[in-house]
C-alpha positions in Angstrom: 0.0 0.0 0.0 2.9 2.4 -0.7 3.3 4.7 -3.5 5.6 3.9 -6.4 8.5 6.0 -5.2 8.4 4.4 -1.6 8.9 0.8 -2.8 12.0 -0.7 -1.4 12.1 -4.1 -3.3 11.2 -5.4 -6.7 8.1 -7.6 -7.2 8.7 -11.4 -7.3 8.9 -11.6 -11.1 9.4 -14.8 -13.1 13.0 -15.6 -13.9 12.7 -14.5 -17.5 11.6 -11.0 -16.3 14.1 -10.5 -13.4 16.7 -8.5 -15.4 14.0 -6.1 -16.6 14.0 -4.3 -13.2 10.9 -3.4 -11.2 8.3 -3.9 -13.9 4.8 -5.0 -13.2 3.4 -7.2 -16.0 -0.4 -7.1 -16.0 -2.3 -10.3 -16.8 -4.5 -9.8 -19.9 -7.3 -11.9 -18.4 -7.8 -10.7 -14.9 -5.7 -7.5 -14.5 -3.6 -9.4 -11.9 0.1 -8.7 -11.8 2.4 -11.5 -13.0 4.4 -13.2 -10.3 7.0 -16.0 -10.0 5.8 -19.5 -9.5 7.8 -19.7 -6.3 5.8 -16.7 -4.9 2.5 -18.4 -5.8 3.7 -21.6 -4.0 4.6 -19.7 -0.9 1.2 -18.0 -1.0 -0.5 -21.5 -1.4 1.5 -22.7 1.6 0.2 -19.9 3.8 -3.3 -20.1 2.4 -4.6 -23.5 1.2 -7.4 -21.8 -0.6 -5.1 -19.6 -2.8 -6.3 -19.5 -6.3 -4.5 -22.2 -8.4 -5.1 -20.5 -11.7 -2.4 -17.9 -11.0 0.1 -20.6 -9.8 -0.4 -22.8 -12.9 -0.3 -20.0 -15.5 2.6 -20.9 -17.8 3.7 -17.2 -17.8 4.6 -17.5 -14.2 7.3 -20.0 -15.2 8.3 -19.4 -18.8 8.1 -16.6 -21.4 6.2 -18.9 -23.7 2.5 -18.7 -22.8 1.8 -22.0 -24.6 4.4 -24.1 -22.8 2.3 -26.2 -20.3 5.0 -28.7 -19.4 5.8 -27.6 -15.8 2.3 -26.3 -15.1 0.8 -29.7 -15.9 3.4 -31.6 -13.7 3.1 -29.1 -10.9 -0.7 -29.6 -11.0 -0.3 -33.4 -10.7 2.0 -32.9 -7.7 -0.5 -30.5 -6.1 -3.4 -33.0 -6.8 -1.3 -35.7 -5.0 -1.1 -33.4 -2.0 -4.9 -33.0 -2.0 -5.1 -29.6 -3.5 -8.2 -30.0 -5.6 -9.7 -26.5 -5.8 -8.9 -25.9 -9.5 -12.1 -25.5 -11.5 -12.9 -28.3 -13.9 -12.7 -26.0 -16.9 -9.2 -24.9 -16.0 -8.2 -28.5 -15.4 -9.5 -29.4 -18.8 -7.7 -26.5 -20.5 -4.5 -27.5 -18.8 -4.8 -31.1 -19.9 -5.8 -30.4 -23.5 -3.2 -27.7 -23.9 -0.4 -29.9 -22.7 -1.6 -32.9 -24.7 -1.8 -30.7 -27.9 1.8 -29.5 -27.1 3.0 -33.1 -26.9 1.2 -34.1 -30.0 2.7 -31.3 -32.0 6.1 -32.6 -31.0 5.2 -36.1 -32.3 4.8 -37.6 -28.8 1.2 -38.7 -29.3 1.5 -41.6 -26.8 2.3 -39.1 -24.0 -0.6 -36.9 -25.2 -2.9 -39.9 -24.7 -1.5 -40.4 -21.2 -2.1 -36.8 -20.4 -5.7 -37.0 -21.7 -6.3 -40.0 -19.4 -6.2 -37.5 -16.6 -9.1 -35.6 -18.0 -11.8 -35.1 -15.3 -14.7 -34.9 -17.8 -15.0 -38.3 -19.4 -17.4 -36.9 -22.1 
């Protein structure tokens, strides 16, 4: 709650933005500032109901917004730890996006494996 000139530390930016200085990247969808995945994990640790959409956003990990590799694997680890408050729509988008990424690389067997984790069997 301080003004811009009174800030004493940079925001926890993703690694690919760290050298840019104290820049606040705004999220196109919700107007939320972009933060590092480690920041989101700490927030989740302190508040079990912290929104998982921000944590699993690929842009909090990599500069490529279509690279869902780490996001999908992180979600599977969080599910194993009984964090299950991701919406079914977001879960489906995460699964299909990662499966499409794998299929485009010619790894269709792994894309099928990812789609076996789809919550909506329809």
